[in-house]
Every structure is written in C-alpha cells, then in structure tokens.
mmCIF entry with sequence, helices, sheets and N, C-alpha, C, O atoms, coordinates in Angstrom:
data_MODEL
# 
_entry.id   MODEL 
# 
_entity.id                         1 
_entity.type                       polymer 
_entity.pdbx_number_of_molecules   1 
# 
_entity_poly.entity_id                      1 
_entity_poly.type                           'polypeptide(L)' 
_entity_poly.nstd_linkage                   no 
_entity_poly.nstd_monomer                   no 
_entity_poly.pdbx_seq_one_letter_code       MDFGGKGRRDFGPREMHDITCSDCGQPAQVPFKPTDGKPVYCRDCYMKHKPKRF 
_entity_poly.pdbx_seq_one_letter_code_can   MDFGGKGRRDFGPREMHDITCSDCGQPAQVPFKPTDGKPVYCRDCYMKHKPKRF 
_entity_poly.pdbx_strand_id                 A 
# 
loop_
_entity_poly_seq.entity_id 
_entity_poly_seq.num 
_entity_poly_seq.mon_id 
_entity_poly_seq.hetero 
1 1  MET n 
1 2  ASP n 
1 3  PHE n 
1 4  GLY n 
1 5  GLY n 
1 6  LYS n 
1 7  GLY n 
1 8  ARG n 
1 9  ARG n 
1 10 ASP n 
1 11 PHE n 
1 12 GLY n 
1 13 PRO n 
1 14 ARG n 
1 15 GLU n 
1 16 MET n 
1 17 HIS n 
1 18 ASP n 
1 19 ILE n 
1 20 THR n 
1 21 CYS n 
1 22 SER n 
1 23 ASP n 
1 24 CYS n 
1 25 GLY n 
1 26 GLN n 
1 27 PRO n 
1 28 ALA n 
1 29 GLN n 
1 30 VAL n 
1 31 PRO n 
1 32 PHE n 
1 33 LYS n 
1 34 PRO n 
1 35 THR n 
1 36 ASP n 
1 37 GLY n 
1 38 LYS n 
1 39 PRO n 
1 40 VAL n 
1 41 TYR n 
1 42 CYS n 
1 43 ARG n 
1 44 ASP n 
1 45 CYS n 
1 46 TYR n 
1 47 MET n 
1 48 LYS n 
1 49 HIS n 
1 50 LYS n 
1 51 PRO n 
1 52 LYS n 
1 53 ARG n 
1 54 PHE n 
# 
_struct_asym.id          A 
_struct_asym.entity_id   1 
# 
_struct_conf.conf_type_id            HELX_P 
_struct_conf.id                      HELX_P1 
_struct_conf.pdbx_PDB_helix_id       AA1 
_struct_conf.beg_label_comp_id       ARG 
_struct_conf.beg_label_asym_id       A 
_struct_conf.beg_label_seq_id        43 
_struct_conf.pdbx_beg_PDB_ins_code   ? 
_struct_conf.end_label_comp_id       HIS 
_struct_conf.end_label_asym_id       A 
_struct_conf.end_label_seq_id        49 
_struct_conf.pdbx_end_PDB_ins_code   ? 
_struct_conf.beg_auth_comp_id        ARG 
_struct_conf.beg_auth_asym_id        A 
_struct_conf.beg_auth_seq_id         43 
_struct_conf.end_auth_comp_id        HIS 
_struct_conf.end_auth_asym_id        A 
_struct_conf.end_auth_seq_id         49 
_struct_conf.pdbx_PDB_helix_class    1 
_struct_conf.details                 ? 
_struct_conf.pdbx_PDB_helix_length   7 
# 
_struct_conf_type.id          HELX_P 
_struct_conf_type.criteria    ? 
_struct_conf_type.reference   ? 
# 
_struct_sheet.id               AA1 
_struct_sheet.type             ? 
_struct_sheet.number_strands   2 
_struct_sheet.details          ? 
# 
_struct_sheet_order.sheet_id     AA1 
_struct_sheet_order.range_id_1   1 
_struct_sheet_order.range_id_2   2 
_struct_sheet_order.offset       ? 
_struct_sheet_order.sense        anti-parallel 
# 
loop_
_struct_sheet_range.sheet_id 
_struct_sheet_range.id 
_struct_sheet_range.beg_label_comp_id 
_struct_sheet_range.beg_label_asym_id 
_struct_sheet_range.beg_label_seq_id 
_struct_sheet_range.pdbx_beg_PDB_ins_code 
_struct_sheet_range.end_label_comp_id 
_struct_sheet_range.end_label_asym_id 
_struct_sheet_range.end_label_seq_id 
_struct_sheet_range.pdbx_end_PDB_ins_code 
_struct_sheet_range.beg_auth_comp_id 
_struct_sheet_range.beg_auth_asym_id 
_struct_sheet_range.beg_auth_seq_id 
_struct_sheet_range.end_auth_comp_id 
_struct_sheet_range.end_auth_asym_id 
_struct_sheet_range.end_auth_seq_id 
AA1 1 HIS A 17 ? THR A 20 ? HIS A 17 THR A 20 
AA1 2 PRO A 27 ? VAL A 30 ? PRO A 27 VAL A 30 
# 
loop_
_atom_site.group_PDB 
_atom_site.id 
_atom_site.type_symbol 
_atom_site.label_atom_id 
_atom_site.label_alt_id 
_atom_site.label_comp_id 
_atom_site.label_asym_id 
_atom_site.label_entity_id 
_atom_site.label_seq_id 
_atom_site.pdbx_PDB_ins_code 
_atom_site.Cartn_x 
_atom_site.Cartn_y 
_atom_site.Cartn_z 
_atom_site.occupancy 
_atom_site.B_iso_or_equiv 
_atom_site.pdbx_formal_charge 
_atom_site.auth_seq_id 
_atom_site.auth_comp_id 
_atom_site.auth_asym_id 
_atom_site.auth_atom_id 
_atom_site.pdbx_PDB_model_num 
ATOM 1   N N  . MET A 1 1  ? 19.934  1.059   -14.229 1.00 0.00 ? 1  MET A N  1 
ATOM 2   C CA . MET A 1 1  ? 19.902  0.149   -15.395 1.00 0.00 ? 1  MET A CA 1 
ATOM 3   C C  . MET A 1 1  ? 19.709  1.002   -16.605 1.00 0.00 ? 1  MET A C  1 
ATOM 4   O O  . MET A 1 1  ? 18.845  1.880   -16.599 1.00 0.00 ? 1  MET A O  1 
ATOM 5   N N  . ASP A 1 2  ? 20.453  0.793   -17.620 1.00 0.00 ? 2  ASP A N  1 
ATOM 6   C CA . ASP A 1 2  ? 20.344  1.573   -18.865 1.00 0.00 ? 2  ASP A CA 1 
ATOM 7   C C  . ASP A 1 2  ? 19.668  0.756   -19.977 1.00 0.00 ? 2  ASP A C  1 
ATOM 8   O O  . ASP A 1 2  ? 20.157  -0.311  -20.347 1.00 0.00 ? 2  ASP A O  1 
ATOM 9   N N  . PHE A 1 3  ? 18.574  1.246   -20.495 1.00 0.00 ? 3  PHE A N  1 
ATOM 10  C CA . PHE A 1 3  ? 17.874  0.542   -21.579 1.00 0.00 ? 3  PHE A CA 1 
ATOM 11  C C  . PHE A 1 3  ? 18.105  1.264   -22.913 1.00 0.00 ? 3  PHE A C  1 
ATOM 12  O O  . PHE A 1 3  ? 17.340  1.073   -23.858 1.00 0.00 ? 3  PHE A O  1 
ATOM 13  N N  . GLY A 1 4  ? 19.153  2.088   -22.993 1.00 0.00 ? 4  GLY A N  1 
ATOM 14  C CA . GLY A 1 4  ? 19.442  2.751   -24.213 1.00 0.00 ? 4  GLY A CA 1 
ATOM 15  C C  . GLY A 1 4  ? 18.374  3.705   -24.707 1.00 0.00 ? 4  GLY A C  1 
ATOM 16  O O  . GLY A 1 4  ? 18.238  3.913   -25.913 1.00 0.00 ? 4  GLY A O  1 
ATOM 17  N N  . GLY A 1 5  ? 17.620  4.285   -23.797 1.00 0.00 ? 5  GLY A N  1 
ATOM 18  C CA . GLY A 1 5  ? 16.544  5.196   -24.197 1.00 0.00 ? 5  GLY A CA 1 
ATOM 19  C C  . GLY A 1 5  ? 15.248  4.429   -24.543 1.00 0.00 ? 5  GLY A C  1 
ATOM 20  O O  . GLY A 1 5  ? 14.275  5.078   -24.927 1.00 0.00 ? 5  GLY A O  1 
ATOM 21  N N  . LYS A 1 6  ? 15.183  3.167   -24.434 1.00 0.00 ? 6  LYS A N  1 
ATOM 22  C CA . LYS A 1 6  ? 13.995  2.364   -24.713 1.00 0.00 ? 6  LYS A CA 1 
ATOM 23  C C  . LYS A 1 6  ? 13.519  1.621   -23.481 1.00 0.00 ? 6  LYS A C  1 
ATOM 24  O O  . LYS A 1 6  ? 14.293  1.339   -22.565 1.00 0.00 ? 6  LYS A O  1 
ATOM 25  N N  . GLY A 1 7  ? 12.291  1.326   -23.475 1.00 0.00 ? 7  GLY A N  1 
ATOM 26  C CA . GLY A 1 7  ? 11.773  0.492   -22.395 1.00 0.00 ? 7  GLY A CA 1 
ATOM 27  C C  . GLY A 1 7  ? 11.422  1.228   -21.154 1.00 0.00 ? 7  GLY A C  1 
ATOM 28  O O  . GLY A 1 7  ? 11.154  2.429   -21.197 1.00 0.00 ? 7  GLY A O  1 
ATOM 29  N N  . ARG A 1 8  ? 11.415  0.570   -20.092 1.00 0.00 ? 8  ARG A N  1 
ATOM 30  C CA . ARG A 1 8  ? 10.959  1.093   -18.818 1.00 0.00 ? 8  ARG A CA 1 
ATOM 31  C C  . ARG A 1 8  ? 11.897  2.158   -18.227 1.00 0.00 ? 8  ARG A C  1 
ATOM 32  O O  . ARG A 1 8  ? 13.118  2.016   -18.294 1.00 0.00 ? 8  ARG A O  1 
ATOM 33  N N  . ARG A 1 9  ? 11.337  3.196   -17.663 1.00 0.00 ? 9  ARG A N  1 
ATOM 34  C CA . ARG A 1 9  ? 12.120  4.219   -16.928 1.00 0.00 ? 9  ARG A CA 1 
ATOM 35  C C  . ARG A 1 9  ? 12.034  3.892   -15.485 1.00 0.00 ? 9  ARG A C  1 
ATOM 36  O O  . ARG A 1 9  ? 11.022  3.391   -14.995 1.00 0.00 ? 9  ARG A O  1 
ATOM 37  N N  . ASP A 1 10 ? 13.129  4.186   -14.789 1.00 0.00 ? 10 ASP A N  1 
ATOM 38  C CA . ASP A 1 10 ? 13.165  3.883   -13.357 1.00 0.00 ? 10 ASP A CA 1 
ATOM 39  C C  . ASP A 1 10 ? 12.865  5.250   -12.648 1.00 0.00 ? 10 ASP A C  1 
ATOM 40  O O  . ASP A 1 10 ? 13.639  6.204   -12.718 1.00 0.00 ? 10 ASP A O  1 
ATOM 41  N N  . PHE A 1 11 ? 11.720  5.269   -11.982 1.00 0.00 ? 11 PHE A N  1 
ATOM 42  C CA . PHE A 1 11 ? 11.304  6.460   -11.233 1.00 0.00 ? 11 PHE A CA 1 
ATOM 43  C C  . PHE A 1 11 ? 11.540  6.271   -9.734  1.00 0.00 ? 11 PHE A C  1 
ATOM 44  O O  . PHE A 1 11 ? 11.084  7.078   -8.924  1.00 0.00 ? 11 PHE A O  1 
ATOM 45  N N  . GLY A 1 12 ? 12.224  5.245   -9.381  1.00 0.00 ? 12 GLY A N  1 
ATOM 46  C CA . GLY A 1 12 ? 12.415  4.943   -7.965  1.00 0.00 ? 12 GLY A CA 1 
ATOM 47  C C  . GLY A 1 12 ? 11.309  4.048   -7.372  1.00 0.00 ? 12 GLY A C  1 
ATOM 48  O O  . GLY A 1 12 ? 10.475  3.524   -8.110  1.00 0.00 ? 12 GLY A O  1 
ATOM 49  N N  . PRO A 1 13 ? 11.306  3.880   -6.067  1.00 0.00 ? 13 PRO A N  1 
ATOM 50  C CA . PRO A 1 13 ? 10.325  3.039   -5.437  1.00 0.00 ? 13 PRO A CA 1 
ATOM 51  C C  . PRO A 1 13 ? 8.907   3.624   -5.561  1.00 0.00 ? 13 PRO A C  1 
ATOM 52  O O  . PRO A 1 13 ? 8.730   4.839   -5.469  1.00 0.00 ? 13 PRO A O  1 
ATOM 53  N N  . ARG A 1 14 ? 7.913   2.776   -5.766  1.00 0.00 ? 14 ARG A N  1 
ATOM 54  C CA . ARG A 1 14 ? 6.560   3.235   -5.873  1.00 0.00 ? 14 ARG A CA 1 
ATOM 55  C C  . ARG A 1 14 ? 5.943   3.365   -4.480  1.00 0.00 ? 14 ARG A C  1 
ATOM 56  O O  . ARG A 1 14 ? 6.238   2.609   -3.555  1.00 0.00 ? 14 ARG A O  1 
ATOM 57  N N  . GLU A 1 15 ? 5.095   4.341   -4.390  1.00 0.00 ? 15 GLU A N  1 
ATOM 58  C CA . GLU A 1 15 ? 4.347   4.550   -3.130  1.00 0.00 ? 15 GLU A CA 1 
ATOM 59  C C  . GLU A 1 15 ? 3.219   3.561   -3.085  1.00 0.00 ? 15 GLU A C  1 
ATOM 60  O O  . GLU A 1 15 ? 2.399   3.556   -4.003  1.00 0.00 ? 15 GLU A O  1 
ATOM 61  N N  . MET A 1 16 ? 3.124   2.728   -2.087  1.00 0.00 ? 16 MET A N  1 
ATOM 62  C CA . MET A 1 16 ? 2.125   1.749   -1.956  1.00 0.00 ? 16 MET A CA 1 
ATOM 63  C C  . MET A 1 16 ? 1.024   2.176   -0.989  1.00 0.00 ? 16 MET A C  1 
ATOM 64  O O  . MET A 1 16 ? 1.314   2.812   0.025   1.00 0.00 ? 16 MET A O  1 
ATOM 65  N N  . HIS A 1 17 ? -0.233  1.839   -1.280  1.00 0.00 ? 17 HIS A N  1 
ATOM 66  C CA . HIS A 1 17 ? -1.329  2.210   -0.429  1.00 0.00 ? 17 HIS A CA 1 
ATOM 67  C C  . HIS A 1 17 ? -2.034  0.937   0.075   1.00 0.00 ? 17 HIS A C  1 
ATOM 68  O O  . HIS A 1 17 ? -2.274  -0.013  -0.671  1.00 0.00 ? 17 HIS A O  1 
ATOM 69  N N  . ASP A 1 18 ? -2.355  0.970   1.395   1.00 0.00 ? 18 ASP A N  1 
ATOM 70  C CA . ASP A 1 18 ? -3.026  -0.125  2.028   1.00 0.00 ? 18 ASP A CA 1 
ATOM 71  C C  . ASP A 1 18 ? -4.481  -0.103  1.669   1.00 0.00 ? 18 ASP A C  1 
ATOM 72  O O  . ASP A 1 18 ? -5.136  0.939   1.699   1.00 0.00 ? 18 ASP A O  1 
ATOM 73  N N  . ILE A 1 19 ? -4.989  -1.291  1.323   1.00 0.00 ? 19 ILE A N  1 
ATOM 74  C CA . ILE A 1 19 ? -6.434  -1.421  0.928   1.00 0.00 ? 19 ILE A CA 1 
ATOM 75  C C  . ILE A 1 19 ? -6.993  -2.693  1.601   1.00 0.00 ? 19 ILE A C  1 
ATOM 76  O O  . ILE A 1 19 ? -6.247  -3.554  2.067   1.00 0.00 ? 19 ILE A O  1 
ATOM 77  N N  . THR A 1 20 ? -8.311  -2.770  1.629   1.00 0.00 ? 20 THR A N  1 
ATOM 78  C CA . THR A 1 20 ? -9.041  -4.036  1.947   1.00 0.00 ? 20 THR A CA 1 
ATOM 79  C C  . THR A 1 20 ? -9.687  -4.417  0.673   1.00 0.00 ? 20 THR A C  1 
ATOM 80  O O  . THR A 1 20 ? -10.439 -3.638  0.085   1.00 0.00 ? 20 THR A O  1 
ATOM 81  N N  . CYS A 1 21 ? -9.396  -5.654  0.217   1.00 0.00 ? 21 CYS A N  1 
ATOM 82  C CA . CYS A 1 21 ? -9.927  -6.249  -0.994  1.00 0.00 ? 21 CYS A CA 1 
ATOM 83  C C  . CYS A 1 21 ? -11.470 -6.155  -0.999  1.00 0.00 ? 21 CYS A C  1 
ATOM 84  O O  . CYS A 1 21 ? -12.112 -6.577  -0.036  1.00 0.00 ? 21 CYS A O  1 
ATOM 85  N N  . SER A 1 22 ? -12.054 -5.620  -2.050  1.00 0.00 ? 22 SER A N  1 
ATOM 86  C CA . SER A 1 22 ? -13.516 -5.474  -2.211  1.00 0.00 ? 22 SER A CA 1 
ATOM 87  C C  . SER A 1 22 ? -14.108 -6.822  -2.405  1.00 0.00 ? 22 SER A C  1 
ATOM 88  O O  . SER A 1 22 ? -15.316 -6.952  -2.204  1.00 0.00 ? 22 SER A O  1 
ATOM 89  N N  . ASP A 1 23 ? -13.369 -7.873  -2.786  1.00 0.00 ? 23 ASP A N  1 
ATOM 90  C CA . ASP A 1 23 ? -13.947 -9.195  -3.000  1.00 0.00 ? 23 ASP A CA 1 
ATOM 91  C C  . ASP A 1 23 ? -13.817 -10.102 -1.800  1.00 0.00 ? 23 ASP A C  1 
ATOM 92  O O  . ASP A 1 23 ? -14.812 -10.596 -1.271  1.00 0.00 ? 23 ASP A O  1 
ATOM 93  N N  . CYS A 1 24 ? -12.568 -10.324 -1.366  1.00 0.00 ? 24 CYS A N  1 
ATOM 94  C CA . CYS A 1 24 ? -12.347 -11.322 -0.257  1.00 0.00 ? 24 CYS A CA 1 
ATOM 95  C C  . CYS A 1 24 ? -12.175 -10.677 1.108   1.00 0.00 ? 24 CYS A C  1 
ATOM 96  O O  . CYS A 1 24 ? -12.211 -11.380 2.118   1.00 0.00 ? 24 CYS A O  1 
ATOM 97  N N  . GLY A 1 25 ? -11.985 -9.343  1.176   1.00 0.00 ? 25 GLY A N  1 
ATOM 98  C CA . GLY A 1 25 ? -11.868 -8.703  2.476   1.00 0.00 ? 25 GLY A CA 1 
ATOM 99  C C  . GLY A 1 25 ? -10.462 -8.711  3.132   1.00 0.00 ? 25 GLY A C  1 
ATOM 100 O O  . GLY A 1 25 ? -10.280 -8.202  4.238   1.00 0.00 ? 25 GLY A O  1 
ATOM 101 N N  . GLN A 1 26 ? -9.486  -9.296  2.427   1.00 0.00 ? 26 GLN A N  1 
ATOM 102 C CA . GLN A 1 26 ? -8.171  -9.392  2.955   1.00 0.00 ? 26 GLN A CA 1 
ATOM 103 C C  . GLN A 1 26 ? -7.438  -8.103  2.758   1.00 0.00 ? 26 GLN A C  1 
ATOM 104 O O  . GLN A 1 26 ? -7.711  -7.383  1.797   1.00 0.00 ? 26 GLN A O  1 
ATOM 105 N N  . PRO A 1 27 ? -6.471  -7.767  3.674   1.00 0.00 ? 27 PRO A N  1 
ATOM 106 C CA . PRO A 1 27 ? -5.643  -6.531  3.493   1.00 0.00 ? 27 PRO A CA 1 
ATOM 107 C C  . PRO A 1 27 ? -4.632  -6.789  2.329   1.00 0.00 ? 27 PRO A C  1 
ATOM 108 O O  . PRO A 1 27 ? -4.175  -7.910  2.105   1.00 0.00 ? 27 PRO A O  1 
ATOM 109 N N  . ALA A 1 28 ? -4.340  -5.764  1.662   1.00 0.00 ? 28 ALA A N  1 
ATOM 110 C CA . ALA A 1 28 ? -3.388  -5.823  0.517   1.00 0.00 ? 28 ALA A CA 1 
ATOM 111 C C  . ALA A 1 28 ? -2.830  -4.394  0.297   1.00 0.00 ? 28 ALA A C  1 
ATOM 112 O O  . ALA A 1 28 ? -3.259  -3.430  0.930   1.00 0.00 ? 28 ALA A O  1 
ATOM 113 N N  . GLN A 1 29 ? -1.883  -4.312  -0.604  1.00 0.00 ? 29 GLN A N  1 
ATOM 114 C CA . GLN A 1 29 ? -1.314  -2.998  -1.028  1.00 0.00 ? 29 GLN A CA 1 
ATOM 115 C C  . GLN A 1 29 ? -1.411  -2.927  -2.547  1.00 0.00 ? 29 GLN A C  1 
ATOM 116 O O  . GLN A 1 29 ? -1.297  -3.911  -3.279  1.00 0.00 ? 29 GLN A O  1 
ATOM 117 N N  . VAL A 1 30 ? -1.635  -1.662  -2.966  1.00 0.00 ? 30 VAL A N  1 
ATOM 118 C CA . VAL A 1 30 ? -1.698  -1.360  -4.411  1.00 0.00 ? 30 VAL A CA 1 
ATOM 119 C C  . VAL A 1 30 ? -0.781  -0.151  -4.693  1.00 0.00 ? 30 VAL A C  1 
ATOM 120 O O  . VAL A 1 30 ? -0.545  0.670   -3.807  1.00 0.00 ? 30 VAL A O  1 
ATOM 121 N N  . PRO A 1 31 ? -0.269  -0.052  -5.932  1.00 0.00 ? 31 PRO A N  1 
ATOM 122 C CA . PRO A 1 31 ? 0.681   1.007   -6.280  1.00 0.00 ? 31 PRO A CA 1 
ATOM 123 C C  . PRO A 1 31 ? -0.048  2.282   -6.785  1.00 0.00 ? 31 PRO A C  1 
ATOM 124 O O  . PRO A 1 31 ? 0.540   3.081   -7.514  1.00 0.00 ? 31 PRO A O  1 
ATOM 125 N N  . PHE A 1 32 ? -1.355  2.468   -6.386  1.00 0.00 ? 32 PHE A N  1 
ATOM 126 C CA . PHE A 1 32 ? -2.063  3.709   -6.807  1.00 0.00 ? 32 PHE A CA 1 
ATOM 127 C C  . PHE A 1 32 ? -2.930  4.091   -5.708  1.00 0.00 ? 32 PHE A C  1 
ATOM 128 O O  . PHE A 1 32 ? -3.194  3.280   -4.820  1.00 0.00 ? 32 PHE A O  1 
ATOM 129 N N  . LYS A 1 33 ? -3.410  5.328   -5.707  1.00 0.00 ? 33 LYS A N  1 
ATOM 130 C CA . LYS A 1 33 ? -4.325  5.771   -4.652  1.00 0.00 ? 33 LYS A CA 1 
ATOM 131 C C  . LYS A 1 33 ? -5.729  5.384   -5.055  1.00 0.00 ? 33 LYS A C  1 
ATOM 132 O O  . LYS A 1 33 ? -6.210  5.848   -6.088  1.00 0.00 ? 33 LYS A O  1 
ATOM 133 N N  . PRO A 1 34 ? -6.409  4.550   -4.279  1.00 0.00 ? 34 PRO A N  1 
ATOM 134 C CA . PRO A 1 34 ? -7.793  4.104   -4.658  1.00 0.00 ? 34 PRO A CA 1 
ATOM 135 C C  . PRO A 1 34 ? -8.765  5.243   -4.723  1.00 0.00 ? 34 PRO A C  1 
ATOM 136 O O  . PRO A 1 34 ? -8.668  6.208   -3.965  1.00 0.00 ? 34 PRO A O  1 
ATOM 137 N N  . THR A 1 35 ? -9.709  5.128   -5.639  1.00 0.00 ? 35 THR A N  1 
ATOM 138 C CA . THR A 1 35 ? -10.734 6.129   -5.837  1.00 0.00 ? 35 THR A CA 1 
ATOM 139 C C  . THR A 1 35 ? -11.937 5.690   -5.053  1.00 0.00 ? 35 THR A C  1 
ATOM 140 O O  . THR A 1 35 ? -12.345 4.532   -5.137  1.00 0.00 ? 35 THR A O  1 
ATOM 141 N N  . ASP A 1 36 ? -12.554 6.657   -4.237  1.00 0.00 ? 36 ASP A N  1 
ATOM 142 C CA . ASP A 1 36 ? -13.711 6.336   -3.477  1.00 0.00 ? 36 ASP A CA 1 
ATOM 143 C C  . ASP A 1 36 ? -14.842 5.851   -4.358  1.00 0.00 ? 36 ASP A C  1 
ATOM 144 O O  . ASP A 1 36 ? -15.088 6.407   -5.428  1.00 0.00 ? 36 ASP A O  1 
ATOM 145 N N  . GLY A 1 37 ? -15.523 4.825   -3.913  1.00 0.00 ? 37 GLY A N  1 
ATOM 146 C CA . GLY A 1 37 ? -16.662 4.289   -4.651  1.00 0.00 ? 37 GLY A CA 1 
ATOM 147 C C  . GLY A 1 37 ? -16.353 3.251   -5.669  1.00 0.00 ? 37 GLY A C  1 
ATOM 148 O O  . GLY A 1 37 ? -17.250 2.633   -6.242  1.00 0.00 ? 37 GLY A O  1 
ATOM 149 N N  . LYS A 1 38 ? -15.095 3.058   -5.897  1.00 0.00 ? 38 LYS A N  1 
ATOM 150 C CA . LYS A 1 38 ? -14.717 2.012   -6.983  1.00 0.00 ? 38 LYS A CA 1 
ATOM 151 C C  . LYS A 1 38 ? -14.080 0.832   -6.261  1.00 0.00 ? 38 LYS A C  1 
ATOM 152 O O  . LYS A 1 38 ? -13.308 1.044   -5.326  1.00 0.00 ? 38 LYS A O  1 
ATOM 153 N N  . PRO A 1 39 ? -14.373 -0.399  -6.658  1.00 0.00 ? 39 PRO A N  1 
ATOM 154 C CA . PRO A 1 39 ? -13.830 -1.574  -6.016  1.00 0.00 ? 39 PRO A CA 1 
ATOM 155 C C  . PRO A 1 39 ? -12.334 -1.658  -6.258  1.00 0.00 ? 39 PRO A C  1 
ATOM 156 O O  . PRO A 1 39 ? -11.834 -1.260  -7.310  1.00 0.00 ? 39 PRO A O  1 
ATOM 157 N N  . VAL A 1 40 ? -11.624 -2.189  -5.256  1.00 0.00 ? 40 VAL A N  1 
ATOM 158 C CA . VAL A 1 40 ? -10.170 -2.417  -5.351  1.00 0.00 ? 40 VAL A CA 1 
ATOM 159 C C  . VAL A 1 40 ? -9.881  -3.816  -4.877  1.00 0.00 ? 40 VAL A C  1 
ATOM 160 O O  . VAL A 1 40 ? -10.333 -4.222  -3.807  1.00 0.00 ? 40 VAL A O  1 
ATOM 161 N N  . TYR A 1 41 ? -9.126  -4.563  -5.673  1.00 0.00 ? 41 TYR A N  1 
ATOM 162 C CA . TYR A 1 41 ? -8.896  -5.998  -5.376  1.00 0.00 ? 41 TYR A CA 1 
ATOM 163 C C  . TYR A 1 41 ? -7.487  -6.284  -5.060  1.00 0.00 ? 41 TYR A C  1 
ATOM 164 O O  . TYR A 1 41 ? -6.591  -5.565  -5.504  1.00 0.00 ? 41 TYR A O  1 
ATOM 165 N N  . CYS A 1 42 ? -7.240  -7.365  -4.267  1.00 0.00 ? 42 CYS A N  1 
ATOM 166 C CA . CYS A 1 42 ? -5.954  -7.890  -4.047  1.00 0.00 ? 42 CYS A CA 1 
ATOM 167 C C  . CYS A 1 42 ? -5.476  -8.564  -5.297  1.00 0.00 ? 42 CYS A C  1 
ATOM 168 O O  . CYS A 1 42 ? -6.272  -8.706  -6.225  1.00 0.00 ? 42 CYS A O  1 
ATOM 169 N N  . ARG A 1 43 ? -4.254  -8.987  -5.400  1.00 0.00 ? 43 ARG A N  1 
ATOM 170 C CA . ARG A 1 43 ? -3.709  -9.584  -6.629  1.00 0.00 ? 43 ARG A CA 1 
ATOM 171 C C  . ARG A 1 43 ? -4.514  -10.784 -7.107  1.00 0.00 ? 43 ARG A C  1 
ATOM 172 O O  . ARG A 1 43 ? -4.830  -10.911 -8.290  1.00 0.00 ? 43 ARG A O  1 
ATOM 173 N N  . ASP A 1 44 ? -4.832  -11.643 -6.179  1.00 0.00 ? 44 ASP A N  1 
ATOM 174 C CA . ASP A 1 44 ? -5.554  -12.920 -6.560  1.00 0.00 ? 44 ASP A CA 1 
ATOM 175 C C  . ASP A 1 44 ? -6.933  -12.561 -7.088  1.00 0.00 ? 44 ASP A C  1 
ATOM 176 O O  . ASP A 1 44 ? -7.311  -13.051 -8.152  1.00 0.00 ? 44 ASP A O  1 
ATOM 177 N N  . CYS A 1 45 ? -7.688  -11.745 -6.408  1.00 0.00 ? 45 CYS A N  1 
ATOM 178 C CA . CYS A 1 45 ? -9.100  -11.417 -6.835  1.00 0.00 ? 45 CYS A CA 1 
ATOM 179 C C  . CYS A 1 45 ? -8.989  -10.556 -8.140  1.00 0.00 ? 45 CYS A C  1 
ATOM 180 O O  . CYS A 1 45 ? -9.856  -10.688 -9.004  1.00 0.00 ? 45 CYS A O  1 
ATOM 181 N N  . TYR A 1 46 ? -7.980  -9.704  -8.304  1.00 0.00 ? 46 TYR A N  1 
ATOM 182 C CA . TYR A 1 46 ? -7.881  -8.895  -9.510  1.00 0.00 ? 46 TYR A CA 1 
ATOM 183 C C  . TYR A 1 46 ? -7.772  -9.867  -10.737 1.00 0.00 ? 46 TYR A C  1 
ATOM 184 O O  . TYR A 1 46 ? -8.349  -9.614  -11.795 1.00 0.00 ? 46 TYR A O  1 
ATOM 185 N N  . MET A 1 47 ? -7.020  -10.970 -10.554 1.00 0.00 ? 47 MET A N  1 
ATOM 186 C CA . MET A 1 47 ? -6.840  -11.896 -11.660 1.00 0.00 ? 47 MET A CA 1 
ATOM 187 C C  . MET A 1 47 ? -8.207  -12.582 -12.011 1.00 0.00 ? 47 MET A C  1 
ATOM 188 O O  . MET A 1 47 ? -8.444  -12.947 -13.163 1.00 0.00 ? 47 MET A O  1 
ATOM 189 N N  . LYS A 1 48 ? -9.053  -12.738 -11.036 1.00 0.00 ? 48 LYS A N  1 
ATOM 190 C CA . LYS A 1 48 ? -10.395 -13.338 -11.291 1.00 0.00 ? 48 LYS A CA 1 
ATOM 191 C C  . LYS A 1 48 ? -11.274 -12.354 -12.051 1.00 0.00 ? 48 LYS A C  1 
ATOM 192 O O  . LYS A 1 48 ? -12.079 -12.776 -12.881 1.00 0.00 ? 48 LYS A O  1 
ATOM 193 N N  . HIS A 1 49 ? -11.144 -11.057 -11.792 1.00 0.00 ? 49 HIS A N  1 
ATOM 194 C CA . HIS A 1 49 ? -11.996 -9.988  -12.348 1.00 0.00 ? 49 HIS A CA 1 
ATOM 195 C C  . HIS A 1 49 ? -11.451 -9.387  -13.631 1.00 0.00 ? 49 HIS A C  1 
ATOM 196 O O  . HIS A 1 49 ? -12.184 -8.729  -14.369 1.00 0.00 ? 49 HIS A O  1 
ATOM 197 N N  . LYS A 1 50 ? -10.160 -9.608  -13.908 1.00 0.00 ? 50 LYS A N  1 
ATOM 198 C CA . LYS A 1 50 ? -9.519  -9.013  -15.042 1.00 0.00 ? 50 LYS A CA 1 
ATOM 199 C C  . LYS A 1 50 ? -10.153 -9.504  -16.350 1.00 0.00 ? 50 LYS A C  1 
ATOM 200 O O  . LYS A 1 50 ? -10.400 -10.697 -16.523 1.00 0.00 ? 50 LYS A O  1 
ATOM 201 N N  . PRO A 1 51 ? -10.408 -8.569  -17.260 1.00 0.00 ? 51 PRO A N  1 
ATOM 202 C CA . PRO A 1 51 ? -11.010 -9.007  -18.534 1.00 0.00 ? 51 PRO A CA 1 
ATOM 203 C C  . PRO A 1 51 ? -10.018 -9.908  -19.309 1.00 0.00 ? 51 PRO A C  1 
ATOM 204 O O  . PRO A 1 51 ? -8.812  -9.663  -19.330 1.00 0.00 ? 51 PRO A O  1 
ATOM 205 N N  . LYS A 1 52 ? -10.568 -10.942 -19.933 1.00 0.00 ? 52 LYS A N  1 
ATOM 206 C CA . LYS A 1 52 ? -9.722  -11.844 -20.715 1.00 0.00 ? 52 LYS A CA 1 
ATOM 207 C C  . LYS A 1 52 ? -9.340  -11.273 -22.044 1.00 0.00 ? 52 LYS A C  1 
ATOM 208 O O  . LYS A 1 52 ? -10.182 -10.710 -22.744 1.00 0.00 ? 52 LYS A O  1 
ATOM 209 N N  . ARG A 1 53 ? -8.084  -11.404 -22.410 1.00 0.00 ? 53 ARG A N  1 
ATOM 210 C CA . ARG A 1 53 ? -7.599  -10.949 -23.713 1.00 0.00 ? 53 ARG A CA 1 
ATOM 211 C C  . ARG A 1 53 ? -7.664  -12.052 -24.714 1.00 0.00 ? 53 ARG A C  1 
ATOM 212 O O  . ARG A 1 53 ? -7.368  -13.206 -24.404 1.00 0.00 ? 53 ARG A O  1 
ATOM 213 N N  . PHE A 1 54 ? -8.046  -11.709 -25.911 1.00 0.00 ? 54 PHE A N  1 
ATOM 214 C CA . PHE A 1 54 ? -8.121  -12.681 -27.013 1.00 0.00 ? 54 PHE A CA 1 
ATOM 215 C C  . PHE A 1 54 ? -6.931  -12.671 -27.919 1.00 0.00 ? 54 PHE A C  1 
ATOM 216 O O  . PHE A 1 54 ? -6.880  -13.441 -28.879 1.00 0.00 ? 54 PHE A O  1 
# 
C-alpha cells in the first residue's frame, strides 16, 4: 500500500508474544516483549487501566 511517503509504514507482520493478563489472568497476546516486573494487560483490561484523554 502506498501512502505517498506519509502515514504508516508497512514493516510486515508483527511478532506477537503470549502473556497472562495481570488483571484478569486470561491468556492474551501483545505486539511487544513484556518487561519483567511490569504489569501487562489483555485488550479489555488495558482499556480499563488506560489513562483518560481530555
């Protein structure tokens, strides 16, 4: 897909990492390597913890 040099670049498929949600305990996948000692959330729980924008 060509965006004329603007917008998103396509780097191919993202590497997904299996996690266990720190909030609900359900298995999920995230597009980044989790850092030890930091909570990682599934999509639903992330939306609950995400800071609200004004």
